[in-house]
C-alpha positions as CSV (number, residue, x, y, z in Angstrom):
1,M,-42.0,10.0,-41.2
2,A,-42.7,6.4,-42.6
3,I,-45.7,4.8,-41.9
4,R,-46.3,1.4,-41.9
5,Q,-49.0,-1.2,-42.6
6,P,-52.0,-1.1,-40.1
7,I,-52.5,-4.5,-38.3
8,I,-56.1,-5.7,-38.3
9,T,-57.5,-8.6,-36.9
10,V,-60.6,-10.0,-37.2
11,V,-62.8,-11.2,-34.4
12,G,-66.1,-12.2,-33.1
13,H,-68.2,-15.7,-32.5
14,V,-66.9,-18.7,-33.2
15,D,-69.2,-19.1,-37.0
16,H,-70.1,-15.7,-37.7
17,G,-68.2,-16.0,-40.8
18,K,-64.0,-14.4,-39.8
19,T,-62.4,-16.4,-42.0
20,S,-65.0,-16.5,-44.9
21,I,-64.5,-13.0,-45.0
22,L,-60.6,-13.0,-45.0
23,D,-61.3,-15.6,-48.0
24,R,-63.0,-13.1,-50.0
25,I,-60.2,-10.7,-49.3
26,R,-57.7,-12.9,-50.3
27,S,-59.3,-15.5,-52.7
28,T,-58.4,-18.4,-50.5
29,A,-60.8,-21.2,-49.0
30,V,-59.0,-21.7,-45.2
31,A,-62.5,-21.7,-43.1
32,A,-63.4,-25.1,-44.7
33,K,-60.1,-26.9,-43.7
34,E,-60.1,-25.8,-39.8
35,A,-61.1,-28.0,-37.0
36,G,-64.6,-28.1,-36.5
37,G,-65.1,-25.2,-39.0
38,I,-62.9,-22.4,-36.9
39,T,-59.6,-21.4,-37.0
40,Q,-57.3,-22.7,-34.4
41,K,-54.1,-20.8,-35.6
42,I,-53.3,-17.5,-36.6
43,S,-52.2,-16.7,-39.8
44,F,-51.8,-13.4,-41.5
45,T,-52.5,-11.9,-45.0
46,T,-50.7,-8.7,-46.7
47,F,-53.0,-6.7,-48.5
48,P,-50.8,-4.0,-50.3
49,S,-52.4,-0.6,-51.3
50,A,-52.0,-0.9,-54.8
51,I,-54.8,-3.7,-55.0
52,L,-57.2,-2.0,-52.2
53,E,-57.0,1.2,-55.2
54,E,-57.5,-1.2,-58.0
55,K,-60.4,-2.9,-56.4
56,S,-62.1,-0.2,-55.0
57,K,-61.2,2.7,-57.3
58,D,-65.0,4.0,-57.6
59,L,-65.8,3.7,-53.9
60,L,-62.5,5.7,-53.0
61,K,-63.6,8.0,-55.2
62,Q,-67.2,8.5,-54.1
63,F,-65.9,8.6,-50.3
64,K,-62.8,11.1,-51.3
65,I,-60.2,8.9,-50.0
66,K,-56.7,9.4,-51.0
67,I,-54.8,6.2,-50.0
68,E,-51.7,6.8,-48.3
69,I,-50.8,4.0,-46.2
70,P,-48.7,1.1,-47.6
71,G,-51.7,-1.7,-47.5
72,F,-53.0,-3.6,-44.5
73,L,-51.5,-6.3,-42.7
74,F,-54.5,-8.8,-41.4
75,I,-54.4,-11.2,-38.7
76,D,-57.1,-14.1,-38.7
77,T,-57.4,-15.2,-34.9
78,P,-58.8,-18.5,-34.1
79,G,-62.5,-18.1,-32.9
80,H,-62.4,-18.0,-28.9
81,A,-62.2,-14.4,-28.0
82,A,-59.8,-15.1,-25.6
83,F,-57.3,-15.5,-28.6
84,T,-58.1,-11.7,-29.5
85,N,-55.8,-10.7,-26.6
86,L,-52.6,-11.2,-28.7
87,R,-50.2,-8.9,-27.7
88,K,-47.6,-6.7,-28.2
89,R,-45.0,-4.9,-25.8
90,G,-47.1,-1.9,-24.9
91,G,-50.5,-3.0,-26.0
92,A,-52.6,-5.0,-28.4
93,L,-51.1,-5.9,-31.6
94,A,-53.9,-5.1,-33.6
95,D,-53.9,-1.2,-34.5
96,I,-57.5,-1.7,-35.6
97,A,-60.1,-4.5,-35.6
98,I,-63.0,-5.7,-37.9
99,L,-65.5,-7.5,-35.3
100,V,-67.7,-9.9,-37.4
101,I,-71.3,-10.5,-36.3
102,D,-73.7,-12.5,-37.8
103,I,-76.4,-10.1,-38.8
104,N,-79.3,-12.9,-38.7
105,E,-77.6,-14.1,-35.1
106,G,-76.6,-10.8,-33.5
107,I,-74.3,-10.8,-30.8
108,M,-73.3,-14.0,-28.8
109,P,-71.7,-14.4,-25.9
110,Q,-68.3,-14.8,-27.7
111,T,-68.9,-11.6,-29.6
112,A,-69.8,-9.9,-26.3
113,E,-66.4,-11.2,-25.3
114,S,-64.6,-9.5,-28.0
115,I,-65.9,-6.5,-27.8
116,E,-64.7,-6.6,-23.9
117,I,-61.6,-7.3,-24.9
118,L,-61.2,-4.6,-27.5
119,R,-62.5,-2.4,-25.1
120,A,-60.0,-3.4,-22.6
121,N,-56.9,-3.0,-25.2
122,K,-58.4,0.2,-26.3
123,T,-58.6,-1.1,-30.0
124,P,-60.9,0.8,-32.3
125,F,-63.0,-1.3,-34.8
126,L,-65.4,-1.5,-37.3
127,I,-68.4,-4.2,-37.7
128,A,-68.9,-6.6,-40.6
129,L,-72.4,-7.3,-40.6
130,N,-71.7,-10.8,-42.1
131,K,-74.4,-13.1,-44.1
132,V,-76.4,-10.5,-45.3
133,D,-77.2,-13.1,-48.5
134,A,-78.6,-15.1,-45.8
135,I,-81.6,-12.5,-45.2
136,S,-84.6,-13.9,-47.2
137,G,-85.4,-12.7,-50.7
138,W,-82.7,-10.5,-50.5
139,R,-80.9,-9.7,-54.0
140,R,-77.2,-8.5,-54.8
141,I,-78.3,-6.0,-57.4
142,S,-75.2,-3.8,-58.4
143,N,-71.4,-3.9,-57.1
144,N,-72.5,-1.1,-54.7
145,L,-73.6,-2.0,-51.3
146,A,-75.5,1.4,-50.5
147,E,-77.6,1.2,-53.7
148,N,-78.4,-2.6,-52.9
149,I,-79.6,-1.7,-49.4
150,E,-82.2,0.8,-50.9
151,K,-83.3,-1.0,-53.7
152,Q,-84.3,-4.3,-52.1
153,A,-88.2,-5.4,-52.4
154,M,-89.9,-3.6,-49.2
155,H,-90.4,-6.8,-46.9
156,V,-86.8,-7.7,-47.3
157,R,-85.6,-4.2,-46.2
158,T,-88.1,-4.3,-43.4
159,Q,-86.2,-7.6,-42.1
160,F,-83.1,-6.1,-43.0
161,D,-83.8,-2.9,-40.5
162,T,-85.0,-4.8,-38.0
163,K,-82.0,-7.2,-37.6
164,V,-79.8,-3.8,-37.9
165,Y,-81.3,-1.7,-35.1
166,K,-81.9,-4.9,-32.9
167,I,-77.9,-5.2,-33.1
168,V,-77.5,-1.5,-32.7
169,E,-79.7,-1.5,-29.2
170,A,-77.5,-4.9,-28.1
171,L,-74.3,-2.8,-29.0
172,F,-75.7,0.2,-26.8
173,A,-76.3,-1.9,-24.5
174,H,-72.2,-2.7,-23.9
175,S,-72.0,1.2,-24.5
176,F,-71.1,1.7,-27.9
177,N,-73.2,3.7,-30.6
178,A,-73.2,2.3,-33.8
179,D,-74.9,2.9,-37.2
180,L,-74.6,1.9,-40.8
181,F,-71.8,2.9,-42.6
182,T,-73.9,5.3,-45.1
183,K,-75.5,7.2,-42.1
184,I,-72.2,8.1,-40.1
185,S,-71.1,11.8,-40.2
186,D,-68.4,11.6,-37.2
187,F,-66.6,8.3,-37.1
188,T,-65.0,9.4,-33.7
189,K,-68.4,9.0,-31.9
190,Q,-70.2,6.1,-33.7
191,I,-69.1,2.8,-34.7
192,A,-69.5,2.2,-38.6
193,M,-71.5,-1.1,-39.5
194,I,-70.9,-2.5,-43.1
195,P,-73.4,-5.4,-44.5
196,T,-71.1,-8.0,-45.7
197,S,-71.3,-11.6,-47.1
198,G,-68.4,-13.7,-47.1
199,K,-69.8,-16.2,-49.4
200,S,-70.9,-13.6,-52.4
201,G,-67.9,-10.9,-51.6
202,E,-70.6,-8.2,-51.2
203,G,-69.7,-5.2,-49.0
204,I,-66.0,-6.5,-49.0
205,S,-64.7,-3.3,-51.0
206,E,-66.9,-0.9,-48.5
207,L,-64.9,-2.3,-45.8
208,L,-61.6,-2.5,-46.9
209,V,-62.6,1.4,-48.1
210,M,-63.8,2.2,-44.5
211,L,-60.8,0.5,-43.0
212,A,-58.6,2.8,-44.9
213,G,-60.0,6.0,-44.3
214,L,-60.2,5.4,-40.7
215,S,-56.7,3.9,-40.4
216,Q,-55.5,7.3,-41.8
217,R,-57.7,9.7,-40.6
218,F,-57.0,8.3,-36.5
219,L,-54.1,6.2,-36.5
220,K,-51.1,7.9,-38.7
221,D,-49.5,8.6,-35.1
222,E,-49.5,4.9,-34.1
223,L,-48.3,3.9,-37.6
224,E,-44.8,5.7,-37.5
225,I,-42.1,3.8,-37.6
226,G,-40.0,3.7,-34.9
227,K,-35.9,2.6,-34.6
228,E,-36.4,-0.4,-32.7
229,T,-37.1,-3.4,-34.2
230,K,-39.8,-5.2,-32.2
231,G,-42.2,-8.7,-33.2
232,T,-44.1,-11.3,-32.0
233,V,-43.9,-15.2,-33.2
234,L,-47.0,-16.5,-34.6
235,E,-46.3,-20.1,-34.8
236,L,-43.4,-22.6,-36.2
237,K,-43.7,-24.4,-39.7
238,K,-42.4,-27.3,-41.0
239,E,-41.9,-27.5,-45.1
240,K,-39.9,-29.9,-46.7
241,D,-37.9,-31.1,-43.7
242,M,-37.2,-27.4,-42.8
243,M,-38.2,-25.2,-39.6
244,Y,-39.5,-22.1,-40.2
245,V,-40.3,-19.4,-37.8
246,E,-43.6,-17.2,-38.6
247,A,-43.4,-14.2,-37.3
248,I,-45.1,-10.3,-37.4
249,V,-42.5,-7.6,-37.3
250,Y,-44.3,-4.4,-36.3
251,D,-42.0,-2.0,-35.7
252,G,-38.5,-1.0,-36.9
253,H,-36.7,-2.6,-39.5
254,L,-35.2,-6.7,-39.7
255,N,-32.4,-7.8,-41.7
256,Q,-30.8,-11.0,-42.3
257,N,-27.9,-11.9,-40.0
258,D,-29.5,-9.4,-36.9
259,T,-29.5,-10.8,-33.5
260,L,-32.9,-11.9,-32.0
261,V,-33.5,-12.1,-28.5
262,V,-37.0,-14.0,-28.2
263,A,-38.5,-14.6,-25.0
264,G,-38.9,-18.2,-23.8
265,L,-41.0,-20.0,-21.0
266,E,-38.2,-20.0,-19.0
267,K,-35.5,-18.2,-20.3
268,P,-34.6,-15.9,-23.4
269,I,-33.3,-17.7,-26.7
270,V,-30.6,-15.4,-28.5
271,T,-30.5,-16.1,-32.0
272,R,-29.6,-14.9,-35.6
273,V,-31.7,-14.4,-38.5
274,R,-29.9,-16.8,-40.8
275,A,-32.3,-16.5,-44.3
276,L,-35.6,-13.9,-44.1
277,F,-38.9,-14.5,-46.1
278,E,-41.5,-11.8,-46.4
279,A,-45.0,-12.8,-47.2
280,L,-46.3,-12.1,-50.7
281,P,-49.9,-10.3,-51.2
282,L,-52.7,-12.2,-50.6
283,S,-51.2,-15.4,-48.8
284,K,-49.6,-16.3,-52.1
285,G,-46.3,-17.8,-50.3
286,F,-43.1,-15.8,-49.2
287,K,-40.1,-14.4,-51.3
288,P,-36.5,-14.4,-49.7
289,V,-35.5,-11.0,-49.0
290,K,-32.7,-9.3,-46.9
291,S,-34.7,-6.9,-45.1
292,V,-38.1,-6.1,-44.3
293,T,-39.8,-3.0,-42.8
294,A,-42.6,-3.1,-40.4
295,S,-45.4,-4.1,-40.7
296,A,-44.5,-7.2,-42.2
297,G,-45.5,-11.0,-42.0
298,I,-42.6,-12.9,-42.3
299,R,-40.4,-16.1,-42.0
300,M,-37.4,-17.0,-40.8
301,Q,-34.7,-19.6,-40.5
302,V,-32.6,-19.7,-37.1
303,P,-30.5,-21.7,-35.3
304,D,-32.2,-24.2,-32.8
305,S,-35.6,-22.8,-33.9
306,S,-37.3,-26.1,-32.1
307,E,-36.8,-23.9,-28.6
308,I,-38.7,-21.2,-29.8
309,L,-42.4,-21.3,-28.6
310,S,-45.4,-19.3,-30.4
311,G,-46.7,-16.2,-29.2
312,M,-43.4,-15.1,-27.8
313,P,-42.5,-11.4,-28.2
314,F,-38.7,-10.8,-29.8
315,L,-36.3,-8.1,-30.2
316,V,-33.5,-7.1,-32.4
317,A,-30.2,-6.4,-30.2
318,K,-27.0,-5.4,-30.5
319,A,-24.3,-7.7,-28.5
320,S,-24.1,-5.2,-25.8
321,D,-27.9,-4.8,-25.4
322,I,-28.7,-8.4,-24.9
323,K,-29.2,-8.6,-21.3
324,K,-31.3,-5.7,-21.3
325,A,-33.4,-7.0,-24.1
326,S,-33.3,-10.4,-22.6
327,Q,-34.9,-8.7,-19.3
328,E,-37.5,-7.1,-21.4
329,V,-39.0,-9.9,-23.5
330,Q,-39.2,-12.1,-20.1
331,K,-41.2,-9.5,-18.3
332,E,-44.0,-10.0,-21.0
333,V,-43.9,-14.0,-20.2
334,S,-44.1,-13.9,-16.7
335,E,-47.0,-11.1,-16.9
336,A,-48.7,-13.9,-19.1
337,I,-48.4,-16.7,-17.2
338,H,-49.4,-17.0,-13.4
339,L,-49.3,-20.3,-11.5
340,D,-50.8,-21.6,-8.5
341,K,-49.4,-23.4,-5.8
342,D,-51.9,-26.3,-6.0
343,G,-54.0,-26.9,-9.3
344,I,-54.3,-28.8,-12.3
345,I,-52.1,-29.8,-15.3
346,A,-52.3,-27.5,-18.5
347,K,-50.6,-28.3,-21.9
348,A,-50.9,-26.5,-25.4
349,E,-49.4,-26.4,-28.6
350,S,-48.0,-23.3,-28.1
351,L,-47.5,-20.1,-25.6
352,G,-50.6,-18.4,-27.4
353,S,-52.8,-21.6,-27.3
354,L,-51.6,-21.8,-23.3
355,E,-52.6,-18.3,-22.8
356,A,-55.7,-18.5,-23.9
357,L,-56.4,-21.6,-22.3
358,L,-55.3,-19.9,-19.1
359,I,-57.7,-16.8,-19.2
360,L,-60.8,-19.1,-19.7
361,L,-59.4,-21.2,-16.8
362,R,-59.0,-18.1,-14.6
363,K,-62.3,-17.1,-15.8
364,S,-63.8,-20.2,-14.2
365,N,-61.7,-20.0,-11.1
366,I,-60.0,-22.8,-11.8
367,P,-56.4,-23.1,-10.3
368,V,-53.5,-24.2,-12.6
369,A,-50.3,-25.2,-10.9
370,R,-48.0,-26.4,-13.6
371,V,-48.0,-25.6,-17.7
372,G,-46.4,-27.1,-20.6
373,I,-45.9,-26.8,-24.3
374,G,-46.5,-30.0,-26.6
375,N,-48.0,-33.3,-26.0
376,I,-49.2,-35.0,-22.7
377,T,-46.5,-37.2,-21.2
378,K,-45.5,-39.4,-18.3
379,T,-44.1,-36.7,-16.3
380,D,-47.5,-34.6,-16.7
381,V,-49.1,-37.8,-15.3
382,I,-46.7,-38.2,-12.3
383,S,-47.3,-34.7,-11.3
384,A,-51.1,-34.6,-11.7
385,S,-50.7,-38.1,-9.6
386,S,-49.9,-35.7,-6.1
387,N,-53.3,-34.4,-7.0
388,I,-55.2,-37.5,-6.1
389,Q,-55.0,-37.2,-2.3
390,K,-54.9,-33.7,-2.1
391,N,-57.7,-32.4,-4.4
392,P,-59.0,-34.9,-7.0
393,L,-60.9,-32.1,-8.8
394,N,-57.1,-31.3,-9.8
395,A,-56.0,-34.8,-10.7
396,I,-56.1,-34.3,-14.3
397,V,-54.3,-33.1,-17.4
398,I,-55.8,-31.0,-20.0
399,G,-54.2,-30.6,-23.4
400,F,-55.4,-27.7,-26.3
401,N,-54.5,-29.2,-29.5
402,V,-52.3,-31.6,-28.3
403,D,-51.7,-35.5,-28.5
404,I,-51.3,-38.1,-25.7
405,S,-48.2,-39.9,-25.7
406,E,-48.1,-43.6,-26.3
407,E,-47.0,-44.4,-22.9
408,V,-49.4,-43.1,-20.9
409,K,-52.6,-43.5,-23.3
410,N,-54.0,-46.0,-21.2
411,E,-53.9,-44.1,-18.2
412,E,-56.7,-44.7,-15.3
413,K,-56.2,-42.9,-12.2
414,I,-55.5,-39.2,-13.9
415,K,-57.7,-38.0,-16.2
416,L,-56.5,-36.8,-19.6
417,L,-58.6,-34.7,-21.7
418,T,-57.5,-33.2,-25.0
419,N,-59.6,-31.2,-27.8
420,E,-58.3,-29.4,-31.0
421,V,-61.2,-27.1,-30.3
422,I,-60.6,-24.9,-27.3
423,Y,-64.2,-24.1,-26.3
424,K,-64.9,-27.5,-26.5
425,L,-62.3,-28.8,-24.2
426,I,-63.2,-26.0,-21.9
427,E,-66.7,-27.3,-21.9
428,D,-65.8,-31.0,-21.5
429,F,-63.3,-30.2,-18.4
430,E,-66.3,-28.3,-16.5
431,K,-68.6,-31.2,-17.3
432,W,-66.0,-33.7,-15.9
433,R,-65.4,-31.5,-12.6
434,I,-68.9,-31.9,-12.3
435,E,-69.2,-35.4,-12.3
436,K,-66.2,-35.8,-10.3
437,Y,-67.3,-33.7,-7.6
438,Q,-70.5,-35.5,-7.2
439,E,-68.7,-38.9,-7.5
440,I,-66.6,-37.7,-4.8
441,S,-69.6,-36.3,-2.7
442,R,-71.6,-39.6,-3.0
443,S,-68.8,-41.6,-2.0
444,K,-68.5,-39.9,1.2
445,L,-72.4,-40.4,1.4
446,E,-72.5,-44.2,0.7
447,V,-70.5,-45.0,4.0
448,M,-73.7,-44.5,5.5
449,S,-76.7,-46.2,5.1
450,M,-78.2,-45.4,1.6
451,P,-81.7,-45.1,0.7
452,C,-83.3,-48.5,-0.3
453,K,-86.5,-50.5,-0.5
454,L,-86.9,-54.3,-0.7
455,K,-89.5,-56.5,-1.6
456,V,-89.2,-59.8,-0.1
457,L,-89.9,-62.8,-2.6
458,R,-91.0,-66.4,-2.0
459,F,-87.5,-68.2,-2.6
460,M,-86.4,-68.9,0.8
461,F,-82.6,-70.9,0.8
462,R,-82.3,-71.2,4.8
463,M,-84.8,-70.4,7.6
464,S,-82.5,-69.3,10.2
465,K,-78.8,-68.9,11.5
466,P,-78.4,-67.0,9.0
467,A,-81.9,-66.7,7.1
468,I,-81.2,-66.5,3.6
469,F,-84.0,-65.7,1.3
470,G,-84.7,-63.9,-1.8
471,V,-85.5,-60.3,-2.4
472,R,-86.1,-57.8,-5.4
473,V,-84.6,-54.2,-5.0
474,E,-87.8,-51.9,-5.6
475,A,-85.6,-48.6,-5.6
476,G,-82.5,-47.5,-4.4
477,T,-79.1,-49.9,-3.9
478,L,-78.8,-52.6,-1.7
479,V,-75.3,-53.2,-0.4
480,P,-73.9,-55.2,2.6
481,E,-73.8,-54.1,6.3
482,I,-76.9,-51.8,6.0
483,P,-79.6,-52.3,8.7
484,L,-83.1,-53.0,7.7
485,M,-86.5,-52.3,9.0
486,N,-90.1,-53.1,8.1
487,H,-93.2,-51.3,6.9
488,E,-93.8,-50.3,10.3
489,G,-90.5,-48.9,11.3
490,K,-89.4,-51.8,13.3
491,H,-85.4,-52.8,13.1
492,I,-85.1,-56.5,11.6
493,D,-81.3,-57.0,11.1
494,K,-78.5,-55.7,9.6
495,V,-77.8,-57.5,6.3
496,K,-74.4,-59.7,6.6
497,A,-74.1,-60.6,2.7
498,V,-75.9,-60.4,-0.7
499,Q,-75.6,-63.1,-3.4
500,S,-76.3,-63.3,-7.1
501,E,-76.1,-66.0,-8.9
502,G,-74.4,-68.1,-6.0
503,K,-71.6,-65.3,-5.7
504,G,-71.1,-62.5,-3.3
505,V,-71.9,-58.8,-4.5
506,Q,-71.2,-55.3,-3.2
507,S,-74.1,-53.7,-4.3
508,A,-77.8,-54.5,-6.2
509,K,-79.4,-51.9,-7.9
510,K,-83.5,-51.1,-8.8
511,G,-84.9,-54.2,-10.6
512,K,-82.3,-56.8,-9.4
513,E,-82.9,-60.4,-7.5
514,V,-80.4,-61.1,-5.2
515,A,-80.3,-63.4,-2.0
516,L,-79.6,-61.8,1.3
517,S,-78.5,-63.2,4.4
518,L,-79.7,-62.2,8.0
519,P,-78.1,-64.0,11.2
520,G,-80.6,-63.0,13.7
521,I,-83.8,-63.5,12.4
522,T,-86.2,-66.7,11.5
523,F,-88.0,-66.3,8.3
524,G,-91.4,-66.9,8.6
525,R,-91.5,-64.9,12.2
526,Q,-89.8,-61.3,11.5
527,V,-89.9,-61.4,7.6
528,K,-92.4,-63.2,5.1
529,E,-93.0,-63.6,2.0
530,G,-94.3,-60.2,0.1
531,D,-93.0,-58.1,3.0
532,I,-91.3,-54.5,2.1
533,L,-88.5,-53.8,3.6
534,Y,-86.6,-50.5,3.9
535,S,-82.9,-49.7,4.9
536,E,-83.3,-48.1,8.4
537,L,-81.6,-44.7,8.9
538,S,-80.7,-42.8,12.0
539,E,-82.1,-39.1,12.2
540,S,-78.6,-37.6,11.6
541,E,-78.2,-39.9,8.3
542,F,-81.6,-39.0,7.3
543,R,-80.7,-34.9,7.4
544,K,-77.2,-35.1,6.0
545,L,-78.7,-37.3,2.8
546,K,-81.7,-34.6,2.7
547,E,-78.7,-31.9,2.6
548,N,-77.2,-33.4,-0.2
549,K,-80.5,-34.3,-2.0
550,S,-78.8,-33.0,-5.4
551,L,-76.5,-36.4,-5.4
552,L,-79.5,-38.4,-4.9
553,S,-81.8,-39.9,-7.9
554,S,-85.4,-38.9,-7.5
555,E,-86.4,-42.6,-6.6
556,E,-84.1,-42.2,-3.7
557,M,-85.6,-39.0,-2.8
558,N,-89.2,-41.0,-2.8
559,I,-87.7,-43.6,-0.5
560,L,-86.3,-41.0,2.0
561,K,-90.3,-39.6,2.1
562,E,-91.2,-42.9,2.8
563,I,-88.9,-43.7,5.7
564,A,-89.7,-40.3,7.2
565,E,-93.4,-41.1,6.9
566,I,-92.9,-44.2,8.9
567,K,-90.8,-43.1,11.5
568,R,-93.2,-40.0,11.9
569,K,-96.0,-42.2,12.9
570,E,-93.7,-43.1,16.1
571,K,-91.8,-39.4,16.4
572,S,-93.6,-36.8,14.7
573,T,-90.1,-34.6,14.8
574,W,-88.1,-37.3,13.7
575,G,-85.6,-36.0,11.2
576,M,-86.7,-32.3,11.3
C-alpha cells in the first residue's frame, strides 16, 4: 500500500520562532514580513525525502534510519494556539507536530494552550527548544548538535542544563515525560526535545531526522493512501488578476476536471477543477499538473472561486454522490460554528480565522449571535444596533484581519473594533467590555446624588431668591439638582443650576470654579465665604455607592467617608 507524506504542523507561543525554524528548512524569510512578527495565515512547505537524505545523510546513518516516506508537508500555523485546531474529517489535519519552545523563556500561556490542543487531538509531537544560540556564551563548534552540547564551556553547559530541566519539569506538570533526544531509548514513553536555532540553523537536521524516524515507526497505518479524495481549503490568493484556491489534499488522488463539493458558510458549493498546480519543494512556487497524490499542497482554478471560503473541507464526488458528499462536508461546518440567540457580531477574513476567533470568544464566555466573512459593513452595524437596548455590552462588531467599509467608518453608536493580530483583538475587546460595563454601571449610579465636596468662594452675585455665588469643586463632581449639606450635616438647599463663564453646565469636576444658584437660602446666613459643603446623601444612596465602590475614584471614596463621619455624629449607625 502506498504511503503519503506526513503532514506536520509547527505550533507554540507567538514569538518563540516557529516561522524562523521553517525559514531555515525552506531557506526563505517569511517571519519578518508578518503582521507584528506573527504568522496570520496558514501556509505550507513541501520537503521531499531526497532533500532530507542529501542534507542529513550522516545523521541518518548515525541513527540507522532508512527513509521510506516521500517527504514532509509542513503547515505553518498562525501564532495563537486556537489556530492549531485546523481539522480534517475525523481529527486533526496534522499527523505529527513540532512544538516550538524558546529555551530561554520556557512554557508560556499559549504554549500551554498548544499542548492541550495537541493532547485533545491526540497528535504526537516533538519539541524544538529554539533560540539555543541566545544562551550567553553558546558556541556552534561543529554541525553535530550532540557534540556541540557536550563541548560547551562549563558555565554555558550549566545554564543549558538548568533551562532544559526547568522545561522538563513544566512539561511533567502537564503529564508529559520529556528529555533531550540524545537520552531517549523509548520514544513511545518520552517526548524528544531537540535544541535548535532558527537563526543559525543549528539542530535543524537533527529535528528533521527525528521527524522521519518517528513518522516511519509510528504513523505508517495513518499514512496509507485511501481511495476517497479529501482536502481542506487553506485560503484564496489573487495573482495577476487570477484567483486561485490554495488547499491541502490529505488523502486520495485529485485530478484536473474532478468535481469538488466544498462546504460553505450556509450551503455547499459544487464546482470543477479547471486547472491544477502542485507546490514545488521548499515553497518555491507551483507547477501545472494533471493530477496530484496526497499529501500535497496545491493551487486550483475553479469556476466562481470567490464563493469558496478558507478552512472549508472538500471531497471529490461523482455526479451520483454529490448529495451525500454535500451532507458530509456541511456537517463539519455546523459543528465548527455554534451561534447564540443574543450576542455580539464577529467578522473575519476566512472561515479558519473565524473559527479561531469563536474559540477564543467562547473561552471568555462571550456570546456570538452573528458571524460573517469579509469586511465590516452597514448591514453589520444595523444588526448590532438592536443590542443597544437589549444589552449594550453586545453593541459591537469585531473583525479579525478585515477592514471597515467607508460607509460606516464614522459610526459612533456601535463600537467597531478590528486588528490583524488575533490575540491583540481579543485583548482590546475585553478591555472595551470592562470599560463599557463600568460606564453603564456608573450611569445607573449617577441618577442618585454622587459624592461631591465644595468650598464657598468670596464671589457673590446675588444674595437671595435665588442666592448665586462662586464655589470651587474640591473633590467629586458637581451637578444640578443635588441636595447640599454643611460640615455639620445640616441640610442647606438643592442646587438649581450650575454656571461656568456665564453659561449653564451639566457638571463641574475637581478644581473647577463655577457659580451655583440656591433658591431657598440667603448668602451670608446659611452659607458664608469659606464654608465647606457636601452633597447630601440618603442612607440607601450611601449604601448603594459603597456596594459599587469599584466604580468610584479614590477621592470619591474619601468624600463618602467624610459624609459618613458627619452623619454618624447625629446617628451612630447611619449608613450601616
